[in-house]
DSSP file (Angstrom, degrees, kcal/mol; ACC not computed):
  #  RESIDUE AA STRUCTURE BP1 BP2  ACC     N-H-->O    O-->H-N    N-H-->O    O-->H-N    TCO  KAPPA ALPHA  PHI   PSI    X-CA   Y-CA   Z-CA
    1    1 A M              0   0    0      0, 0.0     2,-0.5     0, 0.0    49,-0.0   0.000 360.0 360.0 360.0  77.2  109.6  125.9  103.7
    2    2 A L        +     0   0    0      2,-0.0     2,-0.3     0, 0.0     0, 0.0  -0.898 360.0  86.1-106.2 128.8  110.3  129.4  104.8
    3    3 A G  S    S-     0   0    0     -2,-0.5     2,-0.6     2,-0.0    24,-0.0  -0.984  77.6 -60.0 170.5-172.0  111.2  130.0  108.5
    4    4 A N        -     0   0    0     -2,-0.3     2,-0.4    23,-0.1    -2,-0.0  -0.889  49.5-177.4-103.3 122.9  113.9  130.1  111.1
    5    5 A Y        -     0   0    0     -2,-0.6     2,-0.4    20,-0.0    22,-0.2  -0.952  15.7-146.7-124.7 140.4  115.7  126.8  111.6
    6    6 A S  E     -A   26   0A   0     20,-2.9    20,-1.8    -2,-0.4     2,-0.7  -0.867  18.7-127.4-104.7 137.7  118.4  125.9  114.1
    7    7 A V  E     -A   25   0A   0     -2,-0.4    18,-0.2    18,-0.2     3,-0.1  -0.754  25.5-179.7 -83.7 118.9  121.1  123.4  113.3
    8    8 A M  E     -     0   0A   0     16,-3.4     2,-0.3    -2,-0.7    -1,-0.2   0.821  65.0 -16.5 -88.4 -35.4  121.1  120.8  116.0
    9    9 A S  E     -A   24   0A   0     15,-0.9    15,-2.8    24,-0.0     2,-0.4  -0.980  55.1-139.4-163.2 161.0  124.0  118.7  114.7
   10   10 A T  E     +A   23   0A   0     -2,-0.3     2,-0.3    13,-0.2    13,-0.2  -0.995  21.6 177.6-129.0 133.6  126.0  118.0  111.5
   11   11 A S  E     -A   22   0A   0     11,-2.7    11,-3.3    -2,-0.4     2,-0.4  -0.935  20.0-138.5-132.3 156.4  127.1  114.6  110.3
   12   12 A Y  E     -A   21   0A   0     -2,-0.3     2,-0.4     9,-0.2     9,-0.2  -0.965  15.7-169.4-117.5 132.7  129.0  113.4  107.2
   13   13 A F  E     -A   20   0A   0      7,-2.7     7,-2.7    -2,-0.4     2,-0.3  -0.940   6.3-159.7-118.7 142.1  128.0  110.2  105.3
   14   14 A T  E     +A   19   0A   0     -2,-0.4     2,-0.3     5,-0.2     5,-0.2  -0.907  15.9 179.6-123.0 151.9  130.1  108.6  102.6
   15   15 A H  E >   -A   18   0A   0      3,-2.4     3,-2.2    -2,-0.3     2,-0.3  -0.813  68.8 -54.8-147.8 103.8  129.3  106.2   99.8
   16   16 A G  T 3  S-     0   0    0     -2,-0.3    -1,-0.1     1,-0.3     0, 0.0  -0.475 123.3 -16.4  62.0-125.3  132.3  105.3   97.6
   17   17 A N  T 3  S+     0   0    0     -2,-0.3     2,-0.3    -3,-0.1    -1,-0.3   0.447 121.6  94.3 -88.5  -1.2  133.9  108.5   96.4
   18   18 A E  E <   -A   15   0A   0     -3,-2.2    -3,-2.4    25,-0.0     2,-0.3  -0.650  53.2-171.4 -92.0 146.6  130.7  110.5   97.3
   19   19 A W  E     -A   14   0A   0     -2,-0.3    25,-0.6    -5,-0.2     2,-0.4  -0.980   5.1-162.0-134.9 153.3  130.2  112.4  100.5
   20   20 A F  E     -AB  13  43A   0     -7,-2.7    -7,-2.7    -2,-0.3     2,-0.6  -0.998  10.2-148.7-136.1 128.5  127.1  114.1  101.9
   21   21 A R  E     -AB  12  42A   0     21,-2.8    21,-2.8    -2,-0.4     2,-0.5  -0.875  19.6-165.4 -95.4 126.6  126.9  116.7  104.7
   22   22 A V  E     -AB  11  41A   0    -11,-3.3   -11,-2.7    -2,-0.6     2,-0.5  -0.957   5.9-164.7-118.8 123.3  123.7  116.3  106.6
   23   23 A E  E     -AB  10  40A   0     17,-2.5    17,-2.0    -2,-0.5     2,-0.6  -0.922  14.1-142.5-107.5 128.6  122.5  119.0  109.0
   24   24 A F  E     -AB   9  39A   0    -15,-2.8   -16,-3.4    -2,-0.5   -15,-0.9  -0.813  27.8-169.0 -92.0 120.4  119.7  118.1  111.4
   25   25 A L  E     -AB   7  38A   0     13,-2.7    13,-1.5    -2,-0.6    12,-1.0  -0.784  15.0-173.6-115.9 151.4  117.4  121.1  111.7
   26   26 A K  E     -A    6   0A   0    -20,-1.8   -20,-2.9    -2,-0.3    10,-0.1  -0.987  16.3-163.2-139.3 153.3  114.5  122.0  114.0
   27   27 A S        +     0   0    0      8,-0.4     2,-0.2    -2,-0.3   -23,-0.1   0.508  65.4  92.7-110.2  -9.5  112.1  124.9  114.0
   28   28 A E        -     0   0    0      7,-0.3   -22,-0.1     1,-0.1     7,-0.1  -0.602  67.7-142.3 -87.7 147.5  110.9  124.7  117.5
   29   29 A I  S    S+     0   0    0     -2,-0.2     2,-0.2     0, 0.0    -1,-0.1   0.897  84.1  56.1 -73.5 -40.3  112.5  126.7  120.3
   30   30 A R  S    S+     0   0    0     -3,-0.0    -2,-0.1     5,-0.0    -3,-0.1  -0.478  85.2  45.2 -91.7 162.6  112.2  123.9  122.9
   31   31 A G        -     0   0    0     -2,-0.2    -5,-0.0     3,-0.1     2,-0.0   0.146  63.9-122.1  91.2 153.8  113.4  120.4  122.7
   32   32 A G  S >  S-     0   0    0      4,-0.0     3,-1.9   -24,-0.0     4,-0.1   0.209  72.3 -32.9-102.7-135.0  116.7  118.9  121.7
   33   33 A L  G >  S+     0   0    0      1,-0.3     3,-1.6     2,-0.2    24,-0.2   0.730 126.5  74.4 -62.3 -20.8  117.4  116.3  119.0
   34   34 A S  G 3  S+     0   0    0      1,-0.3    -1,-0.3    22,-0.1    -3,-0.1   0.645  94.6  51.8 -68.5 -12.5  114.0  114.7  119.7
   35   35 A S  G <  S+     0   0    0     -3,-1.9     2,-0.5    21,-0.1    -8,-0.4   0.259  76.9 124.9-106.6  12.1  112.3  117.7  118.0
   36   36 A V    <   +     0   0    0     -3,-1.6    21,-3.2    21,-0.2   -10,-0.2  -0.609  18.9 155.9 -75.2 120.8  114.3  117.5  114.7
   37   37 A K        +     0   0    0    -12,-1.0    16,-2.8    -2,-0.5     2,-0.3   0.330  55.2  59.1-123.7   2.7  111.9  117.1  111.7
   38   38 A Y  E     -BC  25  52A   0    -13,-1.5   -13,-2.7    14,-0.2     2,-0.3  -0.959  54.3-170.1-134.7 149.1  114.1  118.5  108.9
   39   39 A I  E     -BC  24  51A   0     12,-2.2    12,-2.6    -2,-0.3     2,-0.5  -0.985  11.7-151.2-134.0 151.0  117.4  117.7  107.3
   40   40 A A  E     -BC  23  50A   0    -17,-2.0   -17,-2.5    -2,-0.3     2,-0.5  -0.991  13.8-160.1-118.4 123.4  119.5  119.5  104.8
   41   41 A V  E     -BC  22  49A   0      8,-2.7     8,-2.1    -2,-0.5     2,-0.4  -0.918   6.9-171.5-108.0 123.5  121.7  117.3  102.6
   42   42 A T  E     -BC  21  48A   0    -21,-2.8   -21,-2.8    -2,-0.5     6,-0.2  -0.957   9.0-150.9-116.0 131.0  124.7  119.0  100.8
   43   43 A T  E >   -B   20   0A   0      4,-2.0     3,-2.0    -2,-0.4   -23,-0.2  -0.363  36.6 -96.9 -90.9 174.6  126.7  117.1   98.2
   44   44 A K  T 3  S+     0   0    0    -25,-0.6   -24,-0.1     1,-0.3    -1,-0.1   0.688 125.5  61.9 -66.3 -16.1  130.4  117.6   97.4
   45   45 A D  T 3  S-     0   0    0      2,-0.1    -1,-0.3     0, 0.0     3,-0.1   0.274 119.4-112.0 -88.6  10.0  129.2  119.9   94.5
   46   46 A N    <   +     0   0    0     -3,-2.0     2,-0.6     1,-0.2    -2,-0.1   0.757  68.0 147.6  63.2  28.5  127.6  122.2   97.2
   47   47 A E        -     0   0    0      2,-0.0    -4,-2.0    -4,-0.0     2,-0.4  -0.844  29.4-164.0 -91.2 125.5  124.1  121.4   96.1
   48   48 A T  E     -C   42   0A   0     -2,-0.6     2,-0.4    -6,-0.2    -6,-0.2  -0.931  11.9-179.8-117.7 135.0  121.7  121.5   99.1
   49   49 A K  E     -C   41   0A   0     -8,-2.1    -8,-2.7    -2,-0.4     2,-0.4  -0.975  18.1-139.1-129.0 146.2  118.2  120.1   99.3
   50   50 A F  E     -C   40   0A   0     -2,-0.4     2,-0.4   -10,-0.2   -10,-0.2  -0.835  14.5-167.0-106.5 142.8  115.9  120.2  102.3
   51   51 A Y  E     -C   39   0A   0    -12,-2.6   -12,-2.2    -2,-0.4     2,-0.4  -0.989   4.7-155.8-130.7 138.3  113.7  117.3  103.4
   52   52 A E  E     -C   38   0A   0     -2,-0.4     2,-0.3   -14,-0.2   -14,-0.2  -0.906   5.3-158.1-115.3 142.0  110.8  117.4  105.9
   53   53 A F        -     0   0    0    -16,-2.8     4,-0.1    -2,-0.4    -2,-0.0  -0.879  21.8-132.3-117.7 151.3  109.5  114.5  108.0
   54   54 A N  S    S+     0   0    0     -2,-0.3    -1,-0.1     2,-0.1   -17,-0.0   0.726  93.3  28.2 -73.7 -22.2  106.1  114.1  109.6
   55   55 A E  S    S-     0   0    0    -18,-0.1   -20,-0.1     1,-0.0    -2,-0.0  -0.907 105.1 -72.7-134.5 162.5  107.6  113.0  112.9
   56   56 A P        -     0   0    0      0, 0.0     2,-0.8     0, 0.0   -19,-0.2  -0.220  47.4-117.1 -57.0 143.5  110.9  113.7  114.7
   57   57 A I        +     0   0    0    -21,-3.2   -21,-0.2   -24,-0.2   -19,-0.1  -0.742  40.8 167.9 -84.7 111.4  113.9  112.0  113.2
   58   58 A A        +     0   0    0     -2,-0.8     2,-0.3     1,-0.1    -1,-0.2   0.633  57.4  37.8-100.8 -16.3  115.2  109.6  115.9
   59   59 A E  S >  S-     0   0    0      1,-0.1     3,-1.1     0, 0.0     4,-0.5  -0.948  72.5-123.3-139.4 155.6  117.7  107.5  114.0
   60   60 A Y  T 3> S+     0   0    0     -2,-0.3     4,-2.3     1,-0.2     3,-0.3   0.640  99.0  82.7 -70.6 -14.3  120.2  107.9  111.2
   61   61 A K  H 3> S+     0   0    0      1,-0.2     4,-2.3     2,-0.2    -1,-0.2   0.827  85.3  59.0 -62.3 -28.7  118.5  105.2  109.2
   62   62 A F  H <> S+     0   0    0     -3,-1.1     4,-1.9     2,-0.2    -1,-0.2   0.919 107.5  45.8 -62.3 -42.7  116.1  107.9  107.9
   63   63 A V  H  > S+     0   0    0     -4,-0.5     4,-2.7    -3,-0.3     5,-0.2   0.919 110.2  53.1 -66.6 -44.3  119.0  109.9  106.5
   64   64 A K  H  X S+     0   0    0     -4,-2.3     4,-2.5     1,-0.2    -1,-0.2   0.908 109.4  49.7 -56.9 -43.8  120.5  106.7  105.0
   65   65 A N  H  X S+     0   0    0     -4,-2.3     4,-2.4     2,-0.2    -1,-0.2   0.896 110.8  49.2 -63.9 -41.1  117.2  106.1  103.2
   66   66 A V  H  X S+     0   0    0     -4,-1.9     4,-2.8     2,-0.2     5,-0.3   0.933 112.7  47.1 -63.9 -46.5  117.0  109.7  101.9
   67   67 A I  H  X>S+     0   0    0     -4,-2.7     4,-2.0     1,-0.2     5,-1.8   0.921 114.5  46.5 -63.2 -44.5  120.6  109.6  100.5
   68   68 A E  I  <>S+     0   0    0     -4,-2.5     5,-2.9    -5,-0.2    -1,-0.2   0.918 117.5  43.3 -63.8 -42.6  120.1  106.2   98.9
   69   69 A K  I  <5S+     0   0    0     -4,-2.4    -2,-0.2    -5,-0.2    -1,-0.2   0.914 125.4  29.0 -70.3 -44.3  116.7  107.2   97.4
   70   70 A H  I  <5S+     0   0    0     -4,-2.8    -3,-0.2    -5,-0.2    -2,-0.2   0.642 134.4  18.4 -96.9 -16.2  117.6  110.7   96.1
   71   71 A Y  I  <5S+     0   0    0     -4,-2.0     3,-0.3    -5,-0.3    -3,-0.2   0.738 126.1  32.8-124.5 -41.7  121.3  110.5   95.4
   72   72 A I  I   <S+     0   0    0     -5,-1.8    -4,-0.2     1,-0.2    -3,-0.2   0.909 123.8  34.7 -91.3 -45.6  122.7  107.0   95.0
   73   73 A N      <       0   0    0     -5,-2.9    -1,-0.2    -6,-0.3    -5,-0.1  -0.136 360.0 360.0-102.7  37.1  119.8  104.9   93.5
   74   74 A K              0   0    0     -3,-0.3    -1,-0.2    -4,-0.0    -2,-0.1   0.485 360.0 360.0 -86.1 360.0  118.3  107.7   91.2
């Protein structure tokens, strides 16, 4: 996933003593949050992973599912 991505917004999610910084990214010049198809999740240890979705991310439930699947319930 090499390219130029713009950060549309940043949110923080917590679970117990864990926290996750989530950046909503887009690669298209036009469009607002409706064109976000990527997220970058950073843990408190400064480990960052990128995730791509087939369609625009319209709700935070997608992020919640990614965090639960890849970080909490691993």
